[in-house]
PDB file with one MODEL, atoms N, CA, C and O in Angstrom:
MODEL        1
ATOM      1  N   UNK A   1     -16.755  11.283   1.977  1.00  0.00           N
ATOM      2  CA  UNK A   1     -16.382  10.018   1.962  1.00  0.00           C
ATOM      3  C   UNK A   1     -16.533   9.333   3.132  1.00  0.00           C
ATOM      4  O   UNK A   1     -16.116   9.775   4.203  1.00  0.00           O
ATOM      5  N   UNK A   2     -17.178   8.141   2.997  1.00  0.00           N
ATOM      6  CA  UNK A   2     -17.380   7.203   4.272  1.00  0.00           C
ATOM      7  C   UNK A   2     -15.978   6.941   4.933  1.00  0.00           C
ATOM      8  O   UNK A   2     -14.949   6.652   4.324  1.00  0.00           O
ATOM      9  N   UNK A   3     -16.126   7.096   6.296  1.00  0.00           N
ATOM     10  CA  UNK A   3     -15.133   6.732   7.181  1.00  0.00           C
ATOM     11  C   UNK A   3     -15.456   6.006   8.307  1.00  0.00           C
ATOM     12  O   UNK A   3     -16.455   6.233   8.990  1.00  0.00           O
ATOM     13  N   UNK A   4     -14.417   4.896   8.586  1.00  0.00           N
ATOM     14  CA  UNK A   4     -15.070   4.014   9.770  1.00  0.00           C
ATOM     15  C   UNK A   4     -14.184   4.747  10.882  1.00  0.00           C
ATOM     16  O   UNK A   4     -12.955   4.704  10.840  1.00  0.00           O
ATOM     17  N   UNK A   5     -14.815   5.350  11.771  1.00  0.00           N
ATOM     18  CA  UNK A   5     -14.434   6.106  12.788  1.00  0.00           C
ATOM     19  C   UNK A   5     -13.527   5.154  13.933  1.00  0.00           C
ATOM     20  O   UNK A   5     -12.430   5.424  14.421  1.00  0.00           O
ATOM     21  N   UNK A   6     -14.353   4.013  14.159  1.00  0.00           N
ATOM     22  CA  UNK A   6     -13.787   3.029  15.026  1.00  0.00           C
ATOM     23  C   UNK A   6     -12.329   2.666  14.573  1.00  0.00           C
ATOM     24  O   UNK A   6     -11.426   2.663  15.410  1.00  0.00           O
ATOM     25  N   UNK A   7     -12.118   2.395  13.414  1.00  0.00           N
ATOM     26  CA  UNK A   7     -11.002   1.696  12.905  1.00  0.00           C
ATOM     27  C   UNK A   7     -10.147   2.891  12.323  1.00  0.00           C
ATOM     28  O   UNK A   7      -8.958   2.582  12.242  1.00  0.00           O
ATOM     29  N   UNK A   8     -10.410   4.067  11.932  1.00  0.00           N
ATOM     30  CA  UNK A   8      -9.539   5.167  11.632  1.00  0.00           C
ATOM     31  C   UNK A   8      -9.138   5.059  10.163  1.00  0.00           C
ATOM     32  O   UNK A   8      -8.151   5.739   9.884  1.00  0.00           O
ATOM     33  N   UNK A   9      -9.643   4.402   9.217  1.00  0.00           N
ATOM     34  CA  UNK A   9      -9.416   4.370   7.857  1.00  0.00           C
ATOM     35  C   UNK A   9     -10.460   4.506   7.030  1.00  0.00           C
ATOM     36  O   UNK A   9     -11.607   4.229   7.381  1.00  0.00           O
ATOM     37  N   UNK A  10     -10.106   5.003   5.701  1.00  0.00           N
ATOM     38  CA  UNK A  10     -11.049   4.922   4.655  1.00  0.00           C
ATOM     39  C   UNK A  10     -10.259   4.621   3.318  1.00  0.00           C
ATOM     40  O   UNK A  10      -9.039   4.467   3.357  1.00  0.00           O
ATOM     41  N   UNK A  11     -10.966   4.539   2.139  1.00  0.00           N
ATOM     42  CA  UNK A  11     -10.417   4.203   1.032  1.00  0.00           C
ATOM     43  C   UNK A  11      -9.165   4.976   0.515  1.00  0.00           C
ATOM     44  O   UNK A  11      -8.200   4.425  -0.016  1.00  0.00           O
ATOM     45  N   UNK A  12      -9.287   6.277   0.724  1.00  0.00           N
ATOM     46  CA  UNK A  12      -8.353   7.275   0.542  1.00  0.00           C
ATOM     47  C   UNK A  12      -7.034   6.947   1.275  1.00  0.00           C
ATOM     48  O   UNK A  12      -5.961   6.861   0.677  1.00  0.00           O
ATOM     49  N   UNK A  13      -7.184   6.762   2.656  1.00  0.00           N
ATOM     50  CA  UNK A  13      -6.055   6.344   3.466  1.00  0.00           C
ATOM     51  C   UNK A  13      -5.449   5.168   3.177  1.00  0.00           C
ATOM     52  O   UNK A  13      -4.231   5.051   3.314  1.00  0.00           O
ATOM     53  N   UNK A  14      -6.195   4.204   2.763  1.00  0.00           N
ATOM     54  CA  UNK A  14      -5.735   2.842   2.299  1.00  0.00           C
ATOM     55  C   UNK A  14      -4.631   2.887   0.955  1.00  0.00           C
ATOM     56  O   UNK A  14      -3.536   2.332   0.872  1.00  0.00           O
ATOM     57  N   UNK A  15      -5.379   3.810  -0.119  1.00  0.00           N
ATOM     58  CA  UNK A  15      -4.568   4.153  -1.269  1.00  0.00           C
ATOM     59  C   UNK A  15      -3.448   4.913  -1.034  1.00  0.00           C
ATOM     60  O   UNK A  15      -2.496   4.822  -1.809  1.00  0.00           O
ATOM     61  N   UNK A  16      -3.408   5.778   0.080  1.00  0.00           N
ATOM     62  CA  UNK A  16      -2.122   6.455   0.535  1.00  0.00           C
ATOM     63  C   UNK A  16      -1.130   5.429   0.925  1.00  0.00           C
ATOM     64  O   UNK A  16      -0.030   5.391   0.374  1.00  0.00           O
ATOM     65  N   UNK A  17      -1.493   4.544   1.909  1.00  0.00           N
ATOM     66  CA  UNK A  17      -0.639   3.649   2.481  1.00  0.00           C
ATOM     67  C   UNK A  17      -0.095   2.707   1.467  1.00  0.00           C
ATOM     68  O   UNK A  17       1.019   2.204   1.608  1.00  0.00           O
ATOM     69  N   UNK A  18      -0.827   2.470   0.491  1.00  0.00           N
ATOM     70  CA  UNK A  18      -0.436   1.550  -0.654  1.00  0.00           C
ATOM     71  C   UNK A  18       0.673   2.139  -1.500  1.00  0.00           C
ATOM     72  O   UNK A  18       1.700   1.554  -1.843  1.00  0.00           O
ATOM     73  N   UNK A  19       0.307   3.419  -1.796  1.00  0.00           N
ATOM     74  CA  UNK A  19       1.481   4.095  -2.596  1.00  0.00           C
ATOM     75  C   UNK A  19       2.566   4.307  -1.804  1.00  0.00           C
ATOM     76  O   UNK A  19       3.642   4.009  -2.323  1.00  0.00           O
ATOM     77  N   UNK A  20       2.593   4.748  -0.665  1.00  0.00           N
ATOM     78  CA  UNK A  20       3.785   4.838   0.363  1.00  0.00           C
ATOM     79  C   UNK A  20       4.543   3.613   0.300  1.00  0.00           C
ATOM     80  O   UNK A  20       5.720   3.621  -0.061  1.00  0.00           O
ATOM     81  N   UNK A  21       3.858   2.429   0.671  1.00  0.00           N
ATOM     82  CA  UNK A  21       4.574   1.091   0.492  1.00  0.00           C
ATOM     83  C   UNK A  21       5.184   0.654  -0.705  1.00  0.00           C
ATOM     84  O   UNK A  21       6.220  -0.010  -0.752  1.00  0.00           O
ATOM     85  N   UNK A  22       4.321   1.155  -1.958  1.00  0.00           N
ATOM     86  CA  UNK A  22       5.147   0.793  -3.305  1.00  0.00           C
ATOM     87  C   UNK A  22       6.364   1.729  -3.453  1.00  0.00           C
ATOM     88  O   UNK A  22       7.448   1.319  -3.870  1.00  0.00           O
ATOM     89  N   UNK A  23       6.103   3.169  -3.047  1.00  0.00           N
ATOM     90  CA  UNK A  23       7.574   3.675  -3.033  1.00  0.00           C
ATOM     91  C   UNK A  23       8.701   3.322  -2.251  1.00  0.00           C
ATOM     92  O   UNK A  23       9.866   3.352  -2.646  1.00  0.00           O
ATOM     93  N   UNK A  24       8.245   2.931  -0.942  1.00  0.00           N
ATOM     94  CA  UNK A  24       9.440   2.428  -0.008  1.00  0.00           C
ATOM     95  C   UNK A  24      10.006   1.244  -0.709  1.00  0.00           C
ATOM     96  O   UNK A  24      11.225   1.212  -0.876  1.00  0.00           O
ATOM     97  N   UNK A  25       9.221   0.214  -1.162  1.00  0.00           N
ATOM     98  CA  UNK A  25      10.090  -0.883  -2.018  1.00  0.00           C
ATOM     99  C   UNK A  25      10.750  -0.481  -2.909  1.00  0.00           C
ATOM    100  O   UNK A  25      11.876  -0.922  -3.141  1.00  0.00           O
ATOM    101  N   UNK A  26      10.125   0.533  -3.657  1.00  0.00           N
ATOM    102  CA  UNK A  26      10.986   0.944  -5.101  1.00  0.00           C
ATOM    103  C   UNK A  26      12.314   1.607  -4.581  1.00  0.00           C
ATOM    104  O   UNK A  26      13.321   1.556  -5.287  1.00  0.00           O
ATOM    105  N   UNK A  27      12.329   2.237  -3.343  1.00  0.00           N
ATOM    106  CA  UNK A  27      13.595   2.827  -3.037  1.00  0.00           C
ATOM    107  C   UNK A  27      14.459   1.949  -2.186  1.00  0.00           C
ATOM    108  O   UNK A  27      15.439   2.446  -1.630  1.00  0.00           O
ATOM    109  N   UNK A  28      14.154   0.615  -2.035  1.00  0.00           N
ATOM    110  CA  UNK A  28      14.917  -0.317  -1.076  1.00  0.00           C
ATOM    111  C   UNK A  28      14.676  -0.318   0.119  1.00  0.00           C
ATOM    112  O   UNK A  28      15.430  -0.977   0.835  1.00  0.00           O
ATOM    113  N   UNK A  29      13.645   0.354   0.680  1.00  0.00           N
ATOM    114  CA  UNK A  29      13.314   0.311   2.186  1.00  0.00           C
ATOM    115  C   UNK A  29      12.852  -1.283   2.604  1.00  0.00           C
ATOM    116  O   UNK A  29      12.204  -1.986   1.828  1.00  0.00           O
ATOM    117  N   UNK A  30      13.198  -1.638   3.663  1.00  0.00           N
ATOM    118  CA  UNK A  30      12.983  -3.296   4.231  1.00  0.00           C
ATOM    119  C   UNK A  30      11.395  -3.200   4.528  1.00  0.00           C
ATOM    120  O   UNK A  30      10.860  -2.147   4.875  1.00  0.00           O
ATOM    121  N   UNK A  31      10.791  -4.270   4.375  1.00  0.00           N
ATOM    122  CA  UNK A  31       9.308  -4.341   4.568  1.00  0.00           C
ATOM    123  C   UNK A  31       8.895  -4.198   5.918  1.00  0.00           C
ATOM    124  O   UNK A  31       7.801  -3.767   6.282  1.00  0.00           O
ATOM    125  N   UNK A  32       9.957  -4.635   6.743  1.00  0.00           N
ATOM    126  CA  UNK A  32       9.745  -4.602   8.241  1.00  0.00           C
ATOM    127  C   UNK A  32       9.630  -3.061   8.839  1.00  0.00           C
ATOM    128  O   UNK A  32       9.220  -2.835   9.978  1.00  0.00           O
ATOM    129  N   UNK A  33      10.055  -2.022   7.900  1.00  0.00           N
ATOM    130  CA  UNK A  33       9.973  -0.693   8.496  1.00  0.00           C
ATOM    131  C   UNK A  33       8.535   0.039   8.143  1.00  0.00           C
ATOM    132  O   UNK A  33       8.470   1.261   8.014  1.00  0.00           O
ATOM    133  N   UNK A  34       7.505  -0.738   8.015  1.00  0.00           N
ATOM    134  CA  UNK A  34       6.160  -0.024   7.785  1.00  0.00           C
ATOM    135  C   UNK A  34       5.869   0.886   9.000  1.00  0.00           C
ATOM    136  O   UNK A  34       5.799   0.526  10.175  1.00  0.00           O
ATOM    137  N   UNK A  35       5.706   2.184   8.480  1.00  0.00           N
ATOM    138  CA  UNK A  35       5.379   3.297   9.606  1.00  0.00           C
ATOM    139  C   UNK A  35       4.078   3.196  10.161  1.00  0.00           C
ATOM    140  O   UNK A  35       3.814   3.995  11.060  1.00  0.00           O
ATOM    141  N   UNK A  36       3.133   2.311   9.786  1.00  0.00           N
ATOM    142  CA  UNK A  36       1.649   2.433  10.294  1.00  0.00           C
ATOM    143  C   UNK A  36       1.376   1.409  11.339  1.00  0.00           C
ATOM    144  O   UNK A  36       2.134   0.455  11.513  1.00  0.00           O
ATOM    145  N   UNK A  37       0.209   1.619  12.091  1.00  0.00           N
ATOM    146  CA  UNK A  37      -0.399   0.949  12.952  1.00  0.00           C
ATOM    147  C   UNK A  37      -1.804   0.581  12.711  1.00  0.00           C
ATOM    148  O   UNK A  37      -2.611   1.445  12.369  1.00  0.00           O
ATOM    149  N   UNK A  38      -2.153  -0.682  12.873  1.00  0.00           N
ATOM    150  CA  UNK A  38      -3.603  -0.904  12.412  1.00  0.00           C
ATOM    151  C   UNK A  38      -3.504  -2.099  11.482  1.00  0.00           C
ATOM    152  O   UNK A  38      -2.654  -2.001  10.597  1.00  0.00           O
ATOM    153  N   UNK A  39      -4.167  -3.118  11.525  1.00  0.00           N
ATOM    154  CA  UNK A  39      -3.843  -4.244  10.707  1.00  0.00           C
ATOM    155  C   UNK A  39      -4.150  -3.861   9.132  1.00  0.00           C
ATOM    156  O   UNK A  39      -3.414  -4.101   8.175  1.00  0.00           O
ATOM    157  N   UNK A  40      -5.495  -3.169   9.115  1.00  0.00           N
ATOM    158  CA  UNK A  40      -5.783  -2.994   7.509  1.00  0.00           C
ATOM    159  C   UNK A  40      -4.891  -1.968   6.836  1.00  0.00           C
ATOM    160  O   UNK A  40      -4.686  -2.056   5.625  1.00  0.00           O
ATOM    161  N   UNK A  41      -4.355  -1.007   7.557  1.00  0.00           N
ATOM    162  CA  UNK A  41      -3.387   0.045   6.979  1.00  0.00           C
ATOM    163  C   UNK A  41      -2.268  -0.535   6.759  1.00  0.00           C
ATOM    164  O   UNK A  41      -1.665  -0.165   5.751  1.00  0.00           O
ATOM    165  N   UNK A  42      -1.723  -1.475   7.508  1.00  0.00           N
ATOM    166  CA  UNK A  42      -0.424  -2.053   7.499  1.00  0.00           C
ATOM    167  C   UNK A  42      -0.583  -3.164   6.259  1.00  0.00           C
ATOM    168  O   UNK A  42       0.328  -3.352   5.453  1.00  0.00           O
ATOM    169  N   UNK A  43      -1.671  -3.771   6.217  1.00  0.00           N
ATOM    170  CA  UNK A  43      -1.935  -4.620   4.978  1.00  0.00           C
ATOM    171  C   UNK A  43      -1.882  -3.956   3.737  1.00  0.00           C
ATOM    172  O   UNK A  43      -1.338  -4.513   2.785  1.00  0.00           O
ATOM    173  N   UNK A  44      -2.413  -2.759   3.620  1.00  0.00           N
ATOM    174  CA  UNK A  44      -2.475  -1.970   2.258  1.00  0.00           C
ATOM    175  C   UNK A  44      -0.971  -1.511   2.094  1.00  0.00           C
ATOM    176  O   UNK A  44      -0.595  -1.355   0.932  1.00  0.00           O
ATOM    177  N   UNK A  45      -0.120  -1.289   3.046  1.00  0.00           N
ATOM    178  CA  UNK A  45       1.279  -0.686   2.848  1.00  0.00           C
ATOM    179  C   UNK A  45       1.940  -1.921   2.392  1.00  0.00           C
ATOM    180  O   UNK A  45       2.670  -1.878   1.402  1.00  0.00           O
ATOM    181  N   UNK A  46       1.758  -2.934   2.987  1.00  0.00           N
ATOM    182  CA  UNK A  46       2.479  -4.348   2.471  1.00  0.00           C
ATOM    183  C   UNK A  46       2.244  -4.763   1.107  1.00  0.00           C
ATOM    184  O   UNK A  46       3.083  -5.173   0.305  1.00  0.00           O
ATOM    185  N   UNK A  47       0.956  -4.600   0.934  1.00  0.00           N
ATOM    186  CA  UNK A  47       0.627  -4.843  -0.523  1.00  0.00           C
ATOM    187  C   UNK A  47       1.332  -3.938  -1.552  1.00  0.00           C
ATOM    188  O   UNK A  47       1.909  -4.442  -2.515  1.00  0.00           O
ATOM    189  N   UNK A  48       1.291  -2.615  -1.359  1.00  0.00           N
ATOM    190  CA  UNK A  48       2.206  -1.714  -2.251  1.00  0.00           C
ATOM    191  C   UNK A  48       3.772  -2.123  -2.206  1.00  0.00           C
ATOM    192  O   UNK A  48       4.539  -2.013  -3.163  1.00  0.00           O
ATOM    193  N   UNK A  49       4.042  -2.516  -1.176  1.00  0.00           N
ATOM    194  CA  UNK A  49       5.657  -2.943  -0.953  1.00  0.00           C
ATOM    195  C   UNK A  49       5.617  -4.216  -1.904  1.00  0.00           C
ATOM    196  O   UNK A  49       6.493  -4.347  -2.759  1.00  0.00           O
ATOM    197  N   UNK A  50       4.776  -4.995  -1.783  1.00  0.00           N
ATOM    198  CA  UNK A  50       5.039  -6.527  -2.436  1.00  0.00           C
ATOM    199  C   UNK A  50       4.889  -6.122  -3.943  1.00  0.00           C
ATOM    200  O   UNK A  50       5.671  -6.521  -4.806  1.00  0.00           O
ATOM    201  N   UNK A  51       3.885  -5.346  -4.177  1.00  0.00           N
ATOM    202  CA  UNK A  51       3.745  -5.105  -5.692  1.00  0.00           C
ATOM    203  C   UNK A  51       4.815  -4.430  -6.219  1.00  0.00           C
ATOM    204  O   UNK A  51       5.170  -4.772  -7.347  1.00  0.00           O
ATOM    205  N   UNK A  52       5.358  -3.631  -5.715  1.00  0.00           N
ATOM    206  CA  UNK A  52       6.589  -2.804  -6.228  1.00  0.00           C
ATOM    207  C   UNK A  52       7.667  -3.966  -6.231  1.00  0.00           C
ATOM    208  O   UNK A  52       8.299  -4.148  -7.272  1.00  0.00           O
ATOM    209  N   UNK A  53       7.889  -4.684  -5.236  1.00  0.00           N
ATOM    210  CA  UNK A  53       8.902  -5.763  -5.274  1.00  0.00           C
ATOM    211  C   UNK A  53       8.767  -6.646  -6.429  1.00  0.00           C
ATOM    212  O   UNK A  53       9.748  -6.994  -7.087  1.00  0.00           O
ATOM    213  N   UNK A  54       7.751  -6.961  -6.652  1.00  0.00           N
ATOM    214  CA  UNK A  54       7.267  -7.959  -7.886  1.00  0.00           C
ATOM    215  C   UNK A  54       7.567  -7.216  -9.340  1.00  0.00           C
ATOM    216  O   UNK A  54       7.960  -7.819 -10.339  1.00  0.00           O
ATOM    217  N   UNK A  55       7.320  -5.867  -9.268  1.00  0.00           N
ATOM    218  CA  UNK A  55       7.431  -5.194 -10.449  1.00  0.00           C
ATOM    219  C   UNK A  55       8.819  -4.887 -10.994  1.00  0.00           C
ATOM    220  O   UNK A  55       9.076  -4.499 -12.134  1.00  0.00           O
ATOM    221  N   UNK A  56       9.662  -5.119 -10.013  1.00  0.00           N
ATOM    222  CA  UNK A  56      11.124  -4.987 -10.361  1.00  0.00           C
ATOM    223  C   UNK A  56      11.461  -6.171 -11.454  1.00  0.00           C
ATOM    224  O   UNK A  56      12.358  -5.980 -12.276  1.00  0.00           O
ATOM    225  N   UNK A  57      10.752  -7.336 -11.437  1.00  0.00           N
ATOM    226  CA  UNK A  57      10.945  -8.224 -12.223  1.00  0.00           C
ATOM    227  C   UNK A  57      10.044  -8.251 -13.525  1.00  0.00           C
ATOM    228  O   UNK A  57      10.339  -8.818 -14.577  1.00  0.00           O
ATOM    229  N   UNK A  58       8.802  -7.476 -13.238  1.00  0.00           N
ATOM    230  CA  UNK A  58       7.820  -7.284 -14.256  1.00  0.00           C
ATOM    231  C   UNK A  58       7.308  -5.809 -14.259  1.00  0.00           C
ATOM    232  O   UNK A  58       6.339  -5.429 -13.602  1.00  0.00           O
ATOM    233  N   UNK A  59       8.058  -5.034 -15.063  1.00  0.00           N
ATOM    234  CA  UNK A  59       7.563  -3.622 -15.045  1.00  0.00           C
ATOM    235  C   UNK A  59       6.369  -3.462 -15.726  1.00  0.00           C
ATOM    236  O   UNK A  59       5.954  -4.366 -16.452  1.00  0.00           O
ATOM    237  N   UNK A  60       5.708  -2.326 -15.569  1.00  0.00           N
ATOM    238  CA  UNK A  60       4.416  -1.909 -16.066  1.00  0.00           C
ATOM    239  C   UNK A  60       3.363  -2.172 -15.291  1.00  0.00           C
ATOM    240  O   UNK A  60       2.289  -1.899 -15.827  1.00  0.00           O
ATOM    241  N   UNK A  61       3.295  -2.692 -14.014  1.00  0.00           N
ATOM    242  CA  UNK A  61       2.244  -2.928 -13.157  1.00  0.00           C
ATOM    243  C   UNK A  61       1.652  -1.661 -12.603  1.00  0.00           C
ATOM    244  O   UNK A  61       2.287  -0.616 -12.742  1.00  0.00           O
ATOM    245  N   UNK A  62       0.461  -1.663 -11.973  1.00  0.00           N
ATOM    246  CA  UNK A  62      -0.331  -0.443 -11.647  1.00  0.00           C
ATOM    247  C   UNK A  62       0.356  -0.151 -10.256  1.00  0.00           C
ATOM    248  O   UNK A  62       1.033  -0.992  -9.665  1.00  0.00           O
ATOM    249  N   UNK A  63       0.113   1.130  -9.790  1.00  0.00           N
ATOM    250  CA  UNK A  63       0.606   1.708  -8.645  1.00  0.00           C
ATOM    251  C   UNK A  63      -0.348   1.969  -7.622  1.00  0.00           C
ATOM    252  O   UNK A  63       0.071   2.481  -6.584  1.00  0.00           O
ATOM    253  N   UNK A  64      -1.682   1.680  -7.748  1.00  0.00           N
ATOM    254  CA  UNK A  64      -2.799   2.067  -6.967  1.00  0.00           C
ATOM    255  C   UNK A  64      -3.376   0.480  -6.540  1.00  0.00           C
ATOM    256  O   UNK A  64      -3.431  -0.540  -7.227  1.00  0.00           O
ATOM    257  N   UNK A  65      -3.746   0.712  -5.222  1.00  0.00           N
ATOM    258  CA  UNK A  65      -4.433  -0.571  -4.770  1.00  0.00           C
ATOM    259  C   UNK A  65      -5.778  -0.865  -5.406  1.00  0.00           C
ATOM    260  O   UNK A  65      -5.983  -2.068  -5.564  1.00  0.00           O
ATOM    261  N   UNK A  66      -6.673  -0.107  -5.780  1.00  0.00           N
ATOM    262  CA  UNK A  66      -7.707  -0.413  -6.238  1.00  0.00           C
ATOM    263  C   UNK A  66      -8.101  -0.215  -7.919  1.00  0.00           C
ATOM    264  O   UNK A  66      -9.237  -0.214  -8.395  1.00  0.00           O
ATOM    265  N   UNK A  67      -6.818  -0.053  -8.640  1.00  0.00           N
ATOM    266  CA  UNK A  67      -6.975  -0.013 -10.096  1.00  0.00           C
ATOM    267  C   UNK A  67      -7.254  -1.428 -10.663  1.00  0.00           C
ATOM    268  O   UNK A  67      -7.798  -1.517 -11.763  1.00  0.00           O
ATOM    269  N   UNK A  68      -6.927  -2.481 -10.003  1.00  0.00           N
ATOM    270  CA  UNK A  68      -6.986  -3.832 -10.496  1.00  0.00           C
ATOM    271  C   UNK A  68      -8.432  -4.386 -10.486  1.00  0.00           C
ATOM    272  O   UNK A  68      -8.832  -5.299 -11.208  1.00  0.00           O
ATOM    273  N   UNK A  69      -9.129  -3.738  -9.608  1.00  0.00           N
ATOM    274  CA  UNK A  69     -10.461  -4.133  -9.385  1.00  0.00           C
ATOM    275  C   UNK A  69     -11.555  -3.615 -10.402  1.00  0.00           C
ATOM    276  O   UNK A  69     -11.889  -2.431 -10.383  1.00  0.00           O
ATOM    277  N   UNK A  70     -12.060  -4.441 -11.214  1.00  0.00           N
ATOM    278  CA  UNK A  70     -12.982  -4.045 -12.136  1.00  0.00           C
ATOM    279  C   UNK A  70     -14.158  -4.997 -12.281  1.00  0.00           C
ATOM    280  O   UNK A  70     -15.059  -4.749 -13.083  1.00  0.00           O
TER     281      UNK A  70
ENDMDL
END
C-alpha cells in the first residue's frame, strides 16, 4: 500500500484513526482528548468522533471514513 513517508500516514492508518475517533465518541470521550499528532490523522479521528456524535441522534450511519465515497 502506498504510504507518504514524509507525512507518516496512509489510507489504512486514516481509517484506523477514524474508527478510534468514532469509538471514542460512542464511549463518551471528549473530542479534545484526541491521541494523535499530525493534522491529517487528527482530522480523520475528529471526523470519526463527529460522525459518532451525530449518529447518536441518527442511528444507522457508516463507521468507516471511506465507505461514503462512491
